[in-house]
N, C-alpha and C positions, 0 to 999 in steps of 0.2 A: 504494500500500500504506500503510495506517495501522497502526502497531504500538502497540497499547495494552497496558497491564499485564495485562489480562484477556483481550482479544480482538484478533485480527488480522483486518483486512478488506482484501481485494484486489479491485480492479475493473479489468476490461479495458475501456478507453475507446476509442470510435471517434474517429479523427483528423478525420474529415470533419464530424461534427456534435456531438462532445463528449458523446455519450450512452453510458451504461454498457451494454456488450454482454453482460457476465456479471459477477456478483459472488459472491465466496466469503468466508465468515467462519468463523473457527475460534477455539476457546479457545487462548490463548497456551500453547505447550508448555513454557515456562519455569516454569510453576506448580509443577513438581516441585522447584524450587529455592527456593520461597517464594511465598506468595499476594500479596505486596505488593512495592513497589519497595525498601523498606528491607531486607527479608529477602534479596532478590536482591543488593543492594549488599553486604550482610554476607557472603553466599556468595562473591561475587567477591573480597572482601577476604581471606577465609580460604583460598580455593582459587585460582581463576583465572577470567578472563572467558571462556576457551575453551569450556567446556560450555554456558554461556549463549548464546554466539554460535552454536555448533553446533546447539543446539536450534532457534533461529530459522531458520538457513539450511536445515536439513532440512524444517522446516515450510513455509517459503516455497517451496522446490522442489516439495513435494507440492501446494501451492496453485496453483502455476504449471501443473502438469500438469492439475489439475482445471479450471482456467480455459482450458485448451487453448492455452497459449502455445507454439505450434509453431515460429514463426519468431522470430528475435532481437528483443527489445524493450528499450527504455529503461524502467527501473523508477523511478518517482518515489515517494519515501518521506517520510511524516510520522510523528510519534509523540512521546511524551514524551522529554525529554532523556536520561533514563537508558536507555530502550529503544534509542534511536539509538546510544548508546555501546556497548551490547552488540552491536548489529548490526554495527558497524564494528570490533568487537574491541578497544575501548578500555576500560581499567580504570576503572570508575566509583566506585572506593573514595572518591575525593575528594568525591563527592556525599553521602556518608554521615555527614559531620561538618562542623561549622562551620569555615570559612566557606562550605561547600557549593560548591566550585569545580569546574565542569565542565572536562573536557579540551578541549572545543570547544563553541561555540554556532553557529558559521557553517555554511553549507551544505557538505556533503561530496559529492564525486564520485569514485567508485571503479568500476573495471571489475567486471562481474558475475563474470567468471572469477576475479578476485582474492579475491572473497568466497565463491566456490564455488557460485554460482547458475547454473542451467541456463537456456538461452534468454534470457539477459539480457546485453546488450552493456555497459550502463552503469547504475549506480545513482546517483541524484541525490537527496539529502535536502534538504528545506526547512530554513532556518535556525531555530534555537530562539530564544526570547526571553530566558530566564534558566534557572537551574539546575533549576527545577521548573515552568517554563512553556515547553512544547516547541513543536515544529514543527507539531503538530496545531492549535494556536491560531494560528500563522502562516498556516496554510491557511485557517482560518476568517476571519481578517482580510482575506485576499485576495478574499473573495467578499461581504463585508458592506460596505455603503456607509458612508463616514465621515459623521458628522453635520455639519450646516451651523451656521454662527454659533457660539454659545457652548453648544451642546447636547452631550450625552454619550450614547453607546450603551454597552450592556453585552453582552459575549459570554461565555457560560459553556459549558465542556466538563465535563459531569458523567459520570464513569466511576468507575473504582477510585479515581482522584484527581479532585479538583475544581480546575479552573483557571478563573480569573475575570479578565476584562479589562474595565476601564472606560476608555473612550477618547473623545476628541474629535478634531477635525481636527488639533490641535497636540500633544495629550498622550496618554500611555498609562500607566495604572496597572494592575499585575497582582499576583495572589496565587494561592497554591495551598494545598490541604490534603487530607489523606486523606478520602475520601468513603465 
């Protein structure tokens, strides 16, 4: 599952060959709380993270039904740092003002039941890179070859937010901006 600010994408993957058996995409149901990350952080700050989390959980459960997740599965999750905070019910208010400090960057592992997900035994998120460069870029780095010698590659995730990584075999520079 990739949780983007605008879109959620869920794929059922075959363990035997790694191919996508079924893919479902939906507009992020959190849009009623704001079209962008900052609006949703502001909502969280003034109210609570609970409605943001509940909107995601309900939508993911519907997507799991659509993808025909009948037996228990492990759900691997990526997304921007803020969306992962909302999924795990963490107050993202600290991401809304300098020094933009996330509650967590490391991988999270939680039971599906604890989050309220049906047909999910365990939810495992990829680690984030920084406050505004999330696990979606970590996923990208895991499949892109590192350049040889003193060369650099660039990886760009262009969505509601733009996250850009410039990396060599030894260095990683990243930035993000509203797109």
